[in-house]
C-alpha positions as CSV (number, residue, x, y, z in Angstrom):
1,M,-0.1,-0.2,0.1
2,A,1.4,3.4,-0.8
3,I,2.4,6.2,1.7
4,K,-0.9,8.3,0.5
5,D,-3.2,5.1,0.8
6,V,-2.3,4.9,4.4
7,H,-3.1,8.3,5.1
8,I,-6.2,8.1,3.3
9,I,-7.2,4.9,5.3
10,E,-6.4,7.3,8.7
11,L,-8.6,10.0,7.4
12,R,-11.5,7.5,6.5
13,D,-11.0,6.0,10.3
14,Q,-11.1,9.4,11.6
15,I,-14.1,10.5,10.1
16,F,-15.9,6.9,10.9
17,K,-14.8,7.9,14.9
18,L,-16.1,11.3,14.5
19,L,-19.7,9.7,13.6
20,I,-19.9,6.6,16.0
21,Q,-17.9,7.9,19.2
22,N,-19.7,10.9,19.4
23,E,-21.3,11.1,23.0
24,T,-23.4,14.2,22.1
25,K,-25.5,14.0,18.9
26,Y,-24.2,15.9,15.9
27,H,-26.7,18.1,14.6
28,K,-28.1,16.1,11.2
29,T,-26.1,18.8,9.0
30,V,-23.0,17.5,10.3
31,V,-23.4,13.8,10.2
32,E,-24.9,14.5,6.4
33,R,-21.3,16.3,5.6
34,L,-19.1,13.7,7.6
35,S,-21.0,11.0,5.6
36,M,-20.5,12.9,2.2
37,C,-16.8,12.8,3.0
38,I,-16.8,9.0,3.6
39,G,-18.6,8.6,0.5
40,L,-16.2,10.9,-1.4
41,I,-13.3,9.0,-0.4
42,A,-14.8,5.4,-1.2
43,L,-15.3,6.7,-4.7
44,N,-12.0,8.2,-4.9
45,S,-10.0,5.3,-3.6
46,T,-12.3,2.8,-5.3
47,N,-9.3,1.0,-7.1
48,T,-6.4,2.1,-4.6
49,A,-6.5,2.5,-0.9
50,W,-10.3,1.2,0.0
51,P,-11.2,-1.4,-2.9
52,T,-13.8,-3.0,-0.5
53,S,-15.6,0.1,0.6
54,I,-19.4,-0.9,-0.7
55,P,-19.1,-4.2,1.3
56,D,-17.4,-2.2,4.0
57,I,-19.9,0.3,4.5
58,L,-22.9,-2.5,4.1
59,N,-21.5,-4.4,6.8
60,F,-20.9,-1.1,9.2
61,A,-24.6,-0.5,8.7
62,R,-25.5,-4.3,9.1
63,V,-23.3,-5.0,12.4
64,H,-24.0,-2.0,14.5
65,G,-27.2,-0.3,16.0
66,P,-29.5,1.8,14.4
67,R,-27.7,5.0,14.5
68,E,-24.8,3.3,12.6
69,C,-27.1,2.1,10.3
70,F,-28.6,5.4,9.5
71,I,-25.2,6.4,9.0
72,G,-24.1,3.7,6.5
73,L,-27.4,4.3,4.4
74,N,-26.4,8.1,4.7
75,I,-23.1,7.2,3.2
76,L,-24.3,5.2,0.2
77,K,-26.9,7.6,-0.7
78,N,-24.3,10.3,-0.5
79,I,-22.3,8.2,-3.3
80,S,-25.2,7.9,-5.2
81,V,-26.0,11.8,-5.0
82,I,-22.0,12.6,-6.0
83,L,-22.4,10.2,-9.0
84,N,-25.4,11.9,-10.3
85,Q,-23.7,15.3,-10.0
86,N,-21.2,14.0,-13.0
87,V,-18.1,15.2,-11.3
88,F,-16.3,12.3,-13.2
89,T,-15.4,11.3,-16.6
90,A,-17.7,8.7,-18.4
91,R,-15.1,6.3,-18.1
92,Q,-14.5,6.9,-14.3
93,T,-18.2,7.0,-13.8
94,S,-18.4,3.5,-15.9
95,L,-15.8,2.0,-13.5
96,I,-17.2,3.3,-10.5
97,K,-20.7,1.8,-11.4
98,R,-18.9,-1.6,-11.8
99,W,-17.3,-1.5,-8.7
100,I,-20.5,-0.9,-6.8
101,R,-22.2,-3.6,-8.5
102,E,-19.7,-5.9,-7.8
103,G,-19.5,-4.6,-3.9
104,A,-23.0,-5.1,-3.7
105,S,-23.0,-8.6,-4.9
């Protein structure tokens, strides 16, 4: 794993910690933005640092309690929103869609 990949994974883990280890509940806008950050990390690191992001997110939502399930679903929703904004090239979008299909299987 490349050094930049290690930093990406560390960032992802820190954001997840913010979402799940918070004693006081964040405002829903904060949860939305943090979920979007994880969605962006998942989309941009699918072929490098985090190739198992979709199964990992699904497992996170499935294994933990209702709050974590909500967060996992919010991350998946944000992945869809980001893809629909056409911020990636057609080739990147095609690869990401294939990766999502394979990850969700």
